[in-house]
N, C-alpha and C positions, 0 to 999 in steps of 0.2 A: 607922960603916957598918952598915947593918941588911939582912937578907935580905928582899927582897920577892919573893913568889911571885905570878906574873902569868899569867893565861890569855888566850889569843887565839883568836878564832873568826871564821870567814867562810863564808857560804853564797851569795854573789853574785859574778858575774864570775870572774876568774881567782883562785880562792880560795887556792891555794898561793902565788901571787905576793903577795897581800895579806898573808898570814902572815909571809912572808919580809921584806917591806918594813916591817911593824910591828916585827918583831924588830930590824931595823937601826936604826929610829928609837929604839926603847927603849935599845938600846946606846949610841947617841949622845947621847940626852937625859936618861937616868935614872941609869945607872951601869954597873958592871962585870958582865958576863955570868958566871954561875956554871955552870949546868946547863941543858940544853935537852931537852925530851921529843921522842919521835917525833911525827909529825903523825897524828892519828887521824881517821876519818870516823864520824859519828854522825847518826842521824835527828834532826830538830829536836825541841826539848824545849819544852813549854808551848803552843806554837802549831804544830801538826804539818802544816798544808797549805802547805808551802814546801820548797825544795831542801835536801838534806843539808848538814851543816856539816863543815868541816874544823876541828880543834881542836888546840891545842898549849899546853903549860905550860913556863914558864921561870922561873929564879931569877936575880935581879939584886941585887948589893950596891950600896946607894944610901945617900947621906948626906942625901937629901931628907926632910923631914917627911912623914907619910902623906897629909895633905890636899894638900900641894904635888905629891906624886907622882901623886896621883889627878888633879889638874888637868893635869898633863903627859900622863897617859894619855888624857884627854878631848880635849886639844889634838891629840894625834897622830891620834886617830880623826877629828876634824874635817879635819885636814890631808889625810887619806887619803880624804875624801869621804863620811864616814859621815853619814847623814841619819837623825835620830831620828824615828821614827814610832810605830807601834803597839808595845806591850809584847811582847817575845819575837818580834817580826817579823823579816823577812829583813834582812840587813845585810852590807855590804862588809867591815867589820871591827868587832870588839868586843873591847875590852880591859878585863879585870876584875882588880882588885887582890884577890887571894884571901887572902893573909896578909902581915903585915909584922912579921917576927919573931914574938914572943909577945904583941904589943900588942893590946889589946882596945879597940875604939872603937865606940860606939853613938851616932851623930849623924845628923841628916837627910842630910847630904851623903856620909857614909861609915860603913859598918858593916864592922868587922874582928873576927875573920875574916869573910869573905864568908858571908852567911847560907845560901846555897844549896849549899855545898861537899858536905855529907854526903848530899845528895839526888840528886846528878847523877853518874852513872857516867862520863860523857864528860869530867868534870873529875877525878874521883878516879883514873881509870886512868892518865892522864899524870902526875899528882902522884905516885902510888905508884911509878911507874917511876923517877922521878929523886930523890924525897924520901920513900921508904917509912917511915922512922922519924921524920919530922917530926910532932911532937905538935900536936894542935888545942888552943889555949890554953883553950877553953871546955869542950869535950867531954872533954878529958884522955886522948885516945887517938890512935894514930898514923894515918897515911894508909892503910897496908895493912889495918888493922883497920876503918877507915871503909869502905873498898872492900868488904871481905868482908861487912859488915853492911848495905850499901846496898840499899834496896828497889827502886832503878831497875835493871831488868834488860835494858834496851835494848842492842841490838847496837852495839859500839864496836870498830872494826876499824883496824889500823895501815894507814895510807894511804901514808906514806913514812917509812922508817927514817932516823933521825938519829943515835940513840944507837948 
């Protein structure tokens, strides 16, 4: 069993319901839930002319291989009605595999750790909440250090307390 750290985000429809449903699918399809962050609200990143996102991060212990886990996440997105269109565009649900233990993968279908972690406050804040001392296997620093050094100063607010 390996710890998979996954982020979920939604900015269309009943955003909170989408996050809750995604979490339930992940528990059922991928593995045993370890920790769940609060739900945060943040302005969109990359493409800014769209509704605000709700974001959450959670850890799951899974015995799936990283590519199989990624395939399951994509299948959950599709099952939940995700339509892939423009990059960074609006979406009902977005599931990203951020880390899979300390595994490093650089393939066309999967990059681990996720390449955007250190640049995105809306990801680092919830990770730091539940796994502050988890070390980034490439950068060699923990999540709270990544958050402290992050150049993204966008407002990220607690939307719903879970922790």
